[in-house]
N, C-alpha and C positions, 0 to 999 in steps of 0.2 A: 704588303704592309708598307706604309710610308715611313721613310727614314726620319729620325729626329731632326728638327731644324731649330736654329737659333732664332728666338723671338726678339730678344733684346740683349744688349751687353754693354758693360762700361768698365772703367778702370778707376781705382782709387789708391791713394797713398795715405797710410796712417803712420804717424810718428808719435812716439812716447818720449817725453822729456820735460823740459821746463819752458813755458811760453808766457808771453805777456799779451793776452787777448786784445786789449784795448788799442794796440798799435795797428791792427789789421783793418783799418779803414780803406775804402776804395781809393781815396786820395793818396794813401801811402804807396799803394801798388803803382799808380800812374806816375807819381813823383819820382819813383825809383826805376821807372822804365820797364816795369813788368807787364803792364797792360797799357793800351792807348787811353788817352783822356776820354774818348767817346765811350769806351767800355766802363770806365770808372763812373761816368755820369749815368750810364744805364743800369748800374748795379743796384740790386735790391738789398738794402741793409735791414735784416730781420732784427738784429740786436748786436750792439757792441758796447761792452762796459769792461770793468776791471776783471770780471770773472768769466765772461762768456762772449764769444763772437760768432755770428752766423751771417755770412755775406754770400749772396747769390749773384755771381757774374753771369754774363750771357752764356758762357760755355763751361762753367765750373761752379761747384758748390763748396764753400769753405766753412768749416766749423772748428773753432779753437776754444779749448779750456786751458786751465793752467798746466795740465800735465799731458795734453793730447791735442794733436792737430790732424784733421782729416780733410783731404782735398779730393773731390770726386767729380768725374766727368758727368755731363748731362747729355740730353738728347741732341743738344746743339753743338757738342764737341765735334770738331771736324777730324781731328787726329789725336790718338792717345798721347802722342809726344807733347801736346800742349800741356797736359797735366804734369808730365815729367819736368818740362822746362819751367813751369811756374814754381813747382816745389823746389827745384834746384836753385832757381833765382832767389826765392825767399831765404833759403838756407845760406846762400852765399852773402846775403845782406846781414845775416845773423850768425857770423862765424863762431862766436863763443857760446851760443845757446847749447846747453847740454841735451844730447839726444841719447836715450837709453835703448831704443829699439825702432826699427823701421820695417815697413811691410808694404808690398805691392800686391794689390788685390785685383784679380781678373774675374769679373762676375758675369754670368750668363744665365738667362732664363731660356730653357729649351722646351719646345713644344713636342709632345709625344702624340702618337697616332690614335690612341684610344685609352679609355680608363683601365682596360684590362692590362695594357702595357705599363701604364702608370703604377698599378698595384704590383705588377711583377717586379718592377724596379725596386720598389720598397721591400718586397719579400727577399730579393737577392741581397740587398744591403743589410737588412735587419730581419732575419727569419722569425716568423711569428710563433713557432712552436715553443720557444723559450718562455713565452708569456702566457701559455695556456693555463687557465686556472688563476692567473694573477690579474690580468686586465681583460675586460670585455671588448671584443672587436679591436684588438691592438693594431696600430698602424704606425709607420715611420713618421716621426715628427721632425727629427733633426739627426743627421749622421755626420760624423767627422773622423778623419784619419790624419795621422801625422807621420812624416818621414824625415830622415836626416837630410841636410843639404848635400848636394853632390859636388860641392866646391870646398874651399878652405875657410869659408866664413862661418861664424857661429850663427845658429838659428835653426829654422826648420821649414819644411814645405808642408802646408796644411791644406787639406781638401775638405770642404763642407758641402753637403747635399741635403736639400729639404724640398718639400713640395713648393712649387712656384706660387707666388701671390699675384703674378701678372698674367699667367696663361694657364688654362686648364683644358685637358690634362697636361701637366708639364712639371719640370723640376728646375730648381735653382741650384747652380753650382758656383762655388767660390774657390778659386785657387789662390791661396795666400802664400806669397814668397816672403818669408820673414827672416830678417837678419839682425843680429845683435852686434854692434860695433865693439871692438876691443877698447880698453881704456884710452889708448892714444888716438882712437878714431872717433870718439864720442862727440866732438864738437860739430857745429852746424856745417862748417866748411868741408870737413872730411865726410860727413854724411851725404852732402850734396854730390861729392865725387863718387861715393859708393852707389847711390841711387842711379846716377847717370851710367856707371859702368855695368851695373847688374840689370838694367832695364831690358836690353835685348834678350838676355837669357830667361828672364822672368816671363816675358811675353811668349817666347817660343815654348817654354816649359808648360805654360797654361794650355796652349794649343795641343801639345803632345799628350798631356794628361787627359784632356777631353777626348781626343781621337782614339786613345787606347782604352779608355774606360767605357765609353758609350757602347761599343760593340759587345762588351761583356755584360752590360746591363740590359740592353735591348736586343734580344735574339729571336 
């Protein structure tokens, strides 16, 4: 039986706090040295106004509303550290922006060898016997687990698994390294330092969780 293989993967940073969407024009990024002028000129501005911002740069996708920012790698991202450095750069330019929560998401779509294996993964995570007489032909739609952080920071490690929308038979797995700053860490500058410091551990943890979990799901 063929071993599971990674079909696609990306990383994203999600921040909850207070943001001003209208400032995130491509020119703002290039003027402040976060991206070259050429990338600002090549950017696709989906929408930027007082309430919503969606800008697609060549290697990253940025969405901002008043209480949330998401920065996500694209297929053109050369290295995940590009996403980290952009987020850290943004936050250092906005040192007093209140940030209530941060999270680093490592997302992968994993190809499985057959539909039989695919169904078995769902059964191991969510046994169907519980649903007998309640649902007809039950199947796993979405599955999530949460664990405490293994360090001194507030937050959690969350793992979500669901059927992949990119490859069949396959599963999607998101390892969410979530951290909640203390009151004296909640500004943009401190959150920038926190993301930079936690990045290597979050990356390693996502790989470890995948490598430990998959052999238990696919036997």
